[in-house]
C-alpha positions in Angstrom: 143.9 -4.8 108.8 141.3 -5.8 111.4 140.3 -4.6 114.8 139.1 -7.8 116.6 136.5 -9.2 114.3 135.6 -5.8 112.7 137.3 -4.8 109.5 137.7 -1.5 107.8 134.7 -2.4 105.5 132.6 -2.8 108.6 133.6 0.6 109.9 132.6 2.1 106.6 129.3 0.3 106.7 128.6 1.5 110.2 129.4 5.1 109.1 127.0 4.7 106.1 124.4 3.3 108.4 124.7 6.3 110.6 124.1 8.6 107.7 121.1 6.4 106.7 119.6 6.6 110.1 120.1 10.4 110.0 118.2 10.6 106.7 115.4 8.5 108.2 115.0 11.0 111.0 115.5 14.0 108.7 112.8 12.8 106.3 110.4 12.1 109.2 109.9 8.4 108.4 107.0 6.7 110.2 107.6 5.2 113.6 107.0 1.7 112.1 109.5 2.4 109.4 112.1 3.6 111.9 111.5 0.5 114.1 111.8 -2.0 111.3 114.8 -0.2 109.9 116.4 -0.3 113.3 115.8 -4.0 113.7 117.3 -4.6 110.2 120.4 -2.5 111.0 121.0 -4.4 114.2 120.5 -7.7 112.4 122.9 -6.7 109.7 125.6 -5.7 112.1 125.1 -8.8 114.2 125.4 -11.1 111.2 128.2 -9.2 109.5 130.3 -9.1 112.6 129.6 -12.6 113.7 127.7 -11.9 116.9 124.9 -14.2 115.7 125.0 -17.2 113.5 123.5 -17.1 110.0 121.8 -20.2 108.7 125.2 -21.8 108.5 128.7 -20.6 108.7 128.9 -20.3 104.9 130.1 -16.7 104.3 128.1 -16.6 101.0 124.9 -17.1 103.0 125.8 -14.3 105.4 126.4 -12.0 102.4 123.0 -12.8 100.9 121.2 -12.2 104.1 123.0 -9.0 104.6 122.1 -7.9 101.1 118.5 -8.8 101.8 118.5 -6.6 104.9 120.1 -3.7 103.0 117.4 -4.1 100.3 114.7 -4.2 103.0 116.1 -1.0 104.5 116.1 0.8 101.2 112.5 -0.3 100.6 111.5 0.9 104.1 113.2 4.2 103.5 111.4 4.8 100.2 108.0 3.7 101.4 107.8 5.3 104.9 109.4 8.7 104.1 106.9 11.5 104.9 109.2 14.3 103.7 111.3 14.1 100.5 115.1 14.2 100.8 115.3 17.5 99.0 112.5 19.0 101.0 114.0 17.8 104.3 117.4 19.2 103.5 116.0 22.6 102.5 113.5 22.8 105.4 115.8 21.7 108.2 119.3 22.7 107.1 119.0 25.5 104.6 115.9 27.5 105.8 117.1 27.9 109.4 120.2 29.8 108.1 118.3 31.8 105.5 115.8 33.4 107.9 115.0 36.7 106.2 116.8 39.0 108.7 116.9 41.6 105.9 113.2 42.2 106.5 113.6 42.7 110.3 114.7 46.4 110.0 111.9 47.0 107.6 109.4 45.9 110.2 110.8 48.2 112.8 112.1 51.2 110.9 110.0 53.1 108.3 113.1 54.7 106.7 114.6 51.3 106.1 111.3 50.0 104.8 110.9 52.9 102.3 114.5 52.5 101.1 114.2 48.8 100.6 110.8 49.1 98.8 112.3 51.8 96.5 114.9 49.2 95.3 112.2 46.6 94.9 109.9 48.9 92.9 112.8 49.7 90.5 113.6 46.1 89.8 113.7 45.3 86.1 111.8 42.1 85.2 111.4 40.6 81.7 110.3 37.2 80.5 110.5 36.0 77.0 107.1 35.6 75.3 105.3 37.4 78.2 103.9 40.9 78.4 104.4 42.9 81.6 102.5 46.1 82.1 102.5 48.6 85.0 100.0 51.3 85.5 98.2 53.3 88.3 94.5 53.3 88.8 93.1 55.7 91.4 96.5 55.9 93.2 96.8 52.0 93.2 99.8 50.6 91.5 98.8 47.6 89.4 100.7 45.2 87.2 99.5 42.8 84.5 101.4 39.7 83.3 100.2 37.5 80.5 101.5 35.4 77.6 101.9 37.3 74.3 99.4 34.9 72.5 96.9 34.9 75.4 93.3 36.0 74.9 93.1 36.8 78.6 89.7 35.2 79.0 90.3 34.5 82.7 92.0 36.5 85.5 94.0 35.4 88.5 94.4 38.2 91.0 97.7 37.5 92.8 98.3 39.3 96.2 101.9 39.1 97.3 103.2 38.5 100.8 105.8 40.2 102.8 104.4 41.0 106.3 102.5 43.9 104.8 105.7 45.8 104.7 107.6 44.3 101.6 106.7 45.5 98.2 106.0 43.5 95.0 109.2 41.6 94.4 110.1 40.0 91.0 109.8 36.5 92.5 106.0 37.1 92.5 106.2 38.0 88.8 107.9 34.7 88.3 105.0 33.1 90.2 102.6 34.9 87.9 104.2 33.1 84.9 103.7 29.8 86.7 100.0 30.6 87.1 99.7 31.6 83.4 101.2 28.3 82.4 98.6 26.4 84.4 95.5 27.7 82.5 95.6 28.8 78.9 94.5 32.4 78.2 94.9 33.6 81.7 96.0 37.1 82.7 97.5 37.6 86.2 96.8 41.0 87.9 99.1 42.0 90.8 98.2 44.9 93.0 101.4 46.5 94.3 99.4 47.6 97.4 100.3 50.3 99.9 102.8 48.9 102.3 102.4 49.6 106.0 105.2 52.1 106.5 103.3 54.4 104.1 99.9 53.7 105.6 98.5 51.1 108.0 95.4 49.0 107.8 93.1 49.3 105.9 95.2 50.9 103.1 96.4 47.5 101.7 92.9 46.0 101.8 91.4 49.1 100.1 94.0 48.7 97.3 93.0 45.1 96.9 89.3 46.0 96.7 90.1 48.7 94.2 92.1 46.3 92.1 89.3 43.7 92.1 86.8 46.4 91.1 89.0 47.4 88.3 89.1 43.9 87.0 85.3 43.8 87.0 85.3 47.2 85.2 87.2 45.5 82.3 84.2 43.4 81.6 85.1 40.2 83.5 82.5 38.3 85.3 83.2 37.3 88.9 83.2 33.6 87.9 86.2 34.4 85.6 88.3 35.5 88.6 90.3 33.6 91.1 92.3 35.2 93.9 95.5 33.8 95.2 97.7 35.1 98.0 100.5 34.0 100.2 101.4 34.9 103.8 100.2 38.5 104.3 98.7 38.2 100.8 96.8 35.2 102.0 95.4 37.4 104.8 94.4 40.0 102.3 92.8 37.4 99.9 90.6 36.1 102.8 89.8 39.6 104.0 88.9 40.7 100.4 86.6 37.7 100.1 84.9 38.6 103.4 84.6 42.3 102.4 83.1 41.5 99.0 80.5 39.2 100.6 79.7 41.7 103.4 79.1 44.4 100.8 77.1 42.4 98.4 79.7 42.6 95.7 80.2 39.8 93.1 82.5 37.2 94.6 85.3 35.4 92.8 85.0 31.8 91.6 87.6 30.7 94.1 90.3 31.7 96.5 93.7 30.1 97.1 95.9 30.8 100.1 99.5 29.8 100.7 100.6 30.0 104.3 98.0 32.6 105.1 98.9 34.8 108.2 95.3 35.2 109.4 95.6 35.8 113.1 97.2 38.9 114.5 96.6 37.7 118.0 99.2 35.0 117.3 97.8 33.0 120.2 96.9 29.5 119.0 98.8 26.3 119.7 100.9 26.3 116.4 102.2 29.8 117.2 103.9 28.3 120.2 104.5 24.7 119.1 106.2 25.7 115.9 107.9 28.8 117.1 111.3 27.2 116.9 110.7 25.6 113.5 109.2 28.4 111.5 111.2 31.2 109.9 108.6 33.7 111.3 108.8 32.3 114.8 111.4 34.9 116.0 108.9 37.6 115.1 105.4 36.3 115.7 105.8 33.0 117.6 105.6 32.0 121.2 104.1 35.3 122.4 107.0 37.3 121.0 104.8 39.4 118.6 104.4 43.0 119.8 101.5 44.6 117.9 102.5 48.1 119.1 105.7 47.9 116.9 103.9 46.5 113.8 103.2 49.3 111.3 100.2 47.6 109.8 98.3 47.8 113.1 98.9 51.4 113.9 95.7 52.8 115.3 94.1 49.4 115.4 95.7 47.6 118.3 92.4 47.0 119.9 90.9 45.4 116.8 93.0 42.3 116.5 89.8 40.2 116.3 88.5 42.3 113.4 87.9 39.7 110.6 89.4 42.1 108.0 92.6 42.3 110.1 92.5 38.7 111.4 90.3 36.6 109.0 90.5 33.6 111.4 87.8 35.4 113.4 85.4 35.8 110.5 82.2 34.0 109.8 82.3 32.1 106.5 78.8 31.7 105.3 78.4 32.1 101.5 82.2 32.1 101.0 83.9 31.2 97.7 85.4 27.8 97.1 88.6 27.8 99.0 92.0 25.9 98.9 94.5 26.6 101.7 98.0 25.2 101.7 100.3 25.3 104.7 103.4 23.6 106.0 103.4 21.4 109.1 106.3 23.4 110.6 104.6 26.8 110.4 103.3 29.0 113.2 100.3 29.8 111.0 99.2 26.2 110.7 96.2 26.6 112.9 94.9 29.6 110.9 94.3 27.5 107.8 92.9 24.5 109.7 90.4 26.8 111.6 89.2 28.7 108.6 88.6 25.7 106.4 86.7 24.1 109.2 84.6 27.2 109.5 83.8 27.3 105.7 82.8 23.6 105.7 80.6 23.9 108.8 78.9 26.9 107.1 78.0 24.8 104.1 80.8 25.9 101.8 83.6 24.0 100.1 87.1 24.3 101.5 90.2 22.2 101.5 93.3 22.5 103.6 96.4 20.6 102.7 99.1 20.4 105.3 102.5 19.6 103.6 104.6 17.6 106.0 107.9 19.1 107.0 107.4 22.2 104.9 108.2 25.8 105.9 106.5 29.2 105.3 105.6 29.8 101.6 107.8 26.9 100.4 105.9 27.0 97.1 107.3 30.5 96.3 111.0 29.7 96.7 111.4 28.9 93.0 113.1 25.5 93.5 111.5 22.3 92.2 111.3 19.5 94.7 108.6 16.9 95.3 106.5 18.9 97.8 106.6 22.1 95.8 105.7 20.2 92.6 102.8 18.5 94.4 101.6 21.9 95.8 101.6 23.5 92.4 99.9 20.5 90.9 97.2 20.9 93.5 96.8 24.6 92.7 96.6 23.7 89.0 93.9 21.1 89.7 91.9 23.6 91.8 92.0 26.2 89.1 91.0 23.7 86.4 88.2 22.4 88.6 86.9 25.9 89.3 87.0 26.9 85.6 86.0 23.6 84.1 
């Protein structure tokens, strides 16, 4: 059955082309890629539907030309894609509907925050062939995770995220295992630092300082220590580095941050430009952030440019080797770009990798897709380079 010169097959092809164009846009193909793909699609439809003549009227020739155009489109799609299909689907379809609304009451109500963190604290976590220890040192809750056969020659201090209000979740223990797998004989130390409903700044930073000092007390040299932190943990990792330098304490061999939230003023371009793209945008983007309601800043509202509160305002002379990862859709994008620029201008060594199309702490979601795999490979390369 035909409608004019267009058959059912053509309708199906047009439908599939529509899906294909949607994928091109979803995966943020380059402008050239989209343009060439568009020309190819128009050419295909024109030839297939007889609007233009192919080399001759022979239908076989038309089919070969159409197949050539289809192949060209597939090649263009594969070579000009800037975001993987899996990453694009998660970033632009899944993430917007999984915005962590559960955390919103925790940010605004101390009773809700205490209740939620009590549940988190009592989570049972076990991993075959791994040792998990919990203990308290000078009122700081600390955890250790390492492989059963590890000699624990090196230490990664992992500082978890969660807007300074969410406690140490088991997803961060899973992340510790990932780190242990990168470098043999590594122990991961995780401070379960004081969350802000119990005490505002500088309680969390003080706990991180105490944890780092405890590691040194165990006989480790500073060059055997790497610090990694995501989001609020990235803030604390940077603040800890600044604190250690300012107080003439041994500095770690390197620092890694993932989506570091490093500017409590929330006033740079990315906080506005990415407010509708980032899962934190409803809270901290486009001028919506109200420091008066944020537990972490109680009593320190006038200190938002304090480098230990907002590390983006710090000076970065004599700072450890630094790797910063951030997604292009994040409000905190400018934080990482600014800090790495400061480190490099001060004569240090810093790298920022902006992962196209990615969202806040995409590396920690626990799903393997190309961008997450690439990010962890980069983290592994950094660790291996620091400890070579």
